[in-house]
Backbone bond lengths (Angstrom), bond angles and torsions (degrees), N, CA, C in turn:
res aa  C-N    CA-C-N  psi(-1)  N-CA   C-N-CA  omega(-1)  CA-C   N-CA-C  phi
1 X - - - 1.447 - - 1.520 108.19 -
2 X 1.318 115.35 138.92 1.459 121.19 -178.43 1.534 108.83 -118.20
3 X 1.313 115.49 133.41 1.456 121.87 176.98 1.518 106.97 -120.33
4 X 1.305 116.90 133.48 1.459 119.09 174.64 1.515 108.57 -106.12
5 X 1.297 116.24 130.97 1.466 122.95 -177.21 1.516 107.15 -137.85
6 X 1.322 117.15 107.21 1.462 122.04 177.49 1.531 111.99 50.90
7 X 1.318 116.38 56.57 1.464 123.54 178.11 1.527 114.01 68.83
8 X 1.320 118.44 6.37 1.464 121.41 174.89 1.517 108.91 -103.58
9 X 1.305 116.15 144.38 1.455 120.90 176.06 1.524 107.66 -106.72
10 X 1.314 115.10 124.95 1.460 120.94 179.61 1.518 107.19 -116.33
11 X 1.301 116.28 125.28 1.465 120.76 179.36 1.526 109.14 -104.31
12 X 1.326 115.09 130.06 1.456 118.94 173.86 1.524 107.80 -124.78
13 X 1.304 114.46 144.24 1.467 120.21 -178.62 1.530 110.01 -78.45
14 X 1.315 115.07 168.28 1.468 120.04 176.43 1.528 110.29 -60.58
15 X 1.322 116.08 -38.64 1.469 119.74 179.67 1.527 110.50 -66.04
16 X 1.335 116.84 -43.16 1.467 119.76 177.25 1.529 110.59 -60.92
17 X 1.321 116.13 -41.31 1.466 120.74 178.56 1.529 109.93 -61.58
18 X 1.325 116.82 -44.54 1.473 121.06 179.83 1.526 110.58 -63.00
19 X 1.323 116.77 -40.56 1.470 120.27 178.83 1.524 110.33 -63.64
20 X 1.315 117.86 -41.53 1.461 120.88 176.38 1.528 110.04 -59.90
21 X 1.319 116.93 -43.72 1.463 120.33 179.10 1.521 111.37 -60.23
22 X 1.308 116.60 -44.30 1.469 120.85 -178.56 1.531 111.11 -67.41
23 X 1.321 117.00 -38.20 1.465 120.52 175.96 1.530 108.95 -61.03
24 X 1.332 116.59 -44.78 1.461 121.38 -179.27 1.528 111.88 -64.19
25 X 1.327 116.66 -27.25 1.466 121.02 176.97 1.526 111.61 -76.86
26 X 1.327 116.04 -5.84 1.456 120.06 178.73 1.517 114.36 90.88
27 X 1.318 116.80 11.51 1.469 120.45 179.32 1.524 109.86 -71.47
28 X 1.311 115.46 144.08 1.457 121.33 175.66 1.524 109.11 -82.76
29 X 1.315 115.55 166.06 1.472 119.10 178.09 1.528 111.83 -58.80
30 X 1.349 119.89 -43.92 1.471 118.72 177.09 1.537 112.74 -61.20
31 X 1.324 116.88 -37.16 1.469 119.94 178.66 1.525 111.04 -67.30
32 X 1.319 116.43 -40.59 1.466 120.56 178.29 1.525 110.00 -64.81
33 X 1.325 115.96 -43.74 1.468 120.16 179.16 1.533 110.70 -58.10
34 X 1.311 116.00 -45.23 1.469 120.14 -179.64 1.525 111.03 -64.37
35 X 1.329 116.81 -45.64 1.462 120.64 -177.98 1.523 112.43 -63.77
36 X 1.335 117.08 -37.40 1.469 120.75 -177.27 1.528 113.11 -95.60
37 X 1.342 116.14 2.79 1.469 121.37 -179.34 1.528 111.40 57.46
38 X 1.323 115.17 44.83 1.454 122.24 177.06 1.519 108.38 -122.48
39 X 1.328 116.91 165.20 1.455 120.12 178.33 1.525 110.05 -81.65
40 X 1.316 115.52 158.09 1.459 120.61 177.59 1.532 111.81 -59.55
41 X 1.344 119.02 -44.74 1.473 118.11 177.18 1.534 113.02 -59.35
42 X 1.317 117.57 -32.87 1.465 120.80 178.21 1.519 110.51 -65.93
43 X 1.319 117.43 -43.26 1.463 121.03 178.75 1.520 110.29 -64.62
44 X 1.322 116.70 -42.24 1.465 119.72 178.04 1.523 110.52 -61.52
45 X 1.325 116.76 -39.36 1.458 121.56 177.49 1.530 110.06 -63.24
46 X 1.332 118.10 -46.16 1.465 121.90 178.23 1.521 111.20 -58.90
47 X 1.328 116.70 -44.74 1.466 120.44 -179.75 1.529 110.64 -60.65
48 X 1.326 116.42 -44.37 1.464 121.23 179.60 1.525 110.71 -62.94
49 X 1.326 116.39 -46.85 1.459 121.00 -178.15 1.526 111.64 -66.92
50 X 1.330 118.17 -36.38 1.456 120.76 176.79 1.525 111.12 -63.55
51 X 1.319 116.35 -43.16 1.467 119.97 178.85 1.531 110.15 -62.27
52 X 1.317 116.63 -41.78 1.464 119.95 178.26 1.530 111.00 -65.62
53 X 1.318 115.61 -46.76 1.464 120.90 -177.09 1.526 111.47 -62.26
54 X 1.328 116.62 -39.47 1.462 121.20 -177.22 1.521 112.52 -93.16
55 X 1.327 115.97 0.41 1.458 122.48 177.16 1.528 112.47 57.68
56 X 1.341 115.08 49.35 1.460 121.23 176.10 1.521 108.25 -123.78
57 X 1.328 115.79 155.94 1.461 119.76 -174.18 1.526 114.56 -103.94
58 X 1.316 117.09 -17.18 1.463 118.85 -175.55 1.523 110.49 -139.39
59 X 1.319 115.00 167.72 1.455 120.30 176.98 1.525 110.15 -63.86
60 X 1.332 116.86 -39.45 1.465 120.07 178.43 1.522 110.89 -59.70
61 X 1.333 116.61 -41.92 1.464 120.57 179.04 1.531 110.82 -67.77
62 X 1.326 116.91 -34.43 1.459 121.49 177.22 1.525 110.01 -63.13
63 X 1.322 116.92 -45.66 1.463 121.19 178.88 1.529 110.53 -64.95
64 X 1.319 116.70 -42.92 1.466 120.42 178.27 1.518 110.82 -59.32
65 X 1.321 117.48 -45.72 1.458 121.90 177.67 1.533 109.97 -59.18
66 X 1.329 117.01 -45.26 1.460 121.51 -178.62 1.530 110.94 -61.76
67 X 1.314 117.40 -40.12 1.466 121.42 177.66 1.528 109.81 -64.79
68 X 1.325 116.42 -47.62 1.462 120.97 -178.77 1.528 112.16 -60.88
69 X 1.324 116.89 -32.53 1.458 121.33 -177.81 1.534 112.67 -92.03
70 X 1.326 116.61 -0.49 1.460 120.27 178.97 1.519 113.91 74.78
71 X 1.325 116.48 23.24 1.463 120.20 -179.87 1.536 111.98 -79.35
72 X 1.324 115.30 -23.58 1.468 119.77 179.27 1.515 109.66 -133.24
């Protein structure tokens, strides 16, 4: 998936997109890990990398960005 933000192209994988959706649904990291059959440290890593990639500082900002971009 490709997102354009102020002339920048941001690519997110299907897994990253799914994690954003689950975060927006209010799932906790342990719940996301269980649902996706991944470890908790892996989910924490994805959350950190998504925030860096999308240049947001909090989960609320991540969800807001996802709404604005039509990801959820």
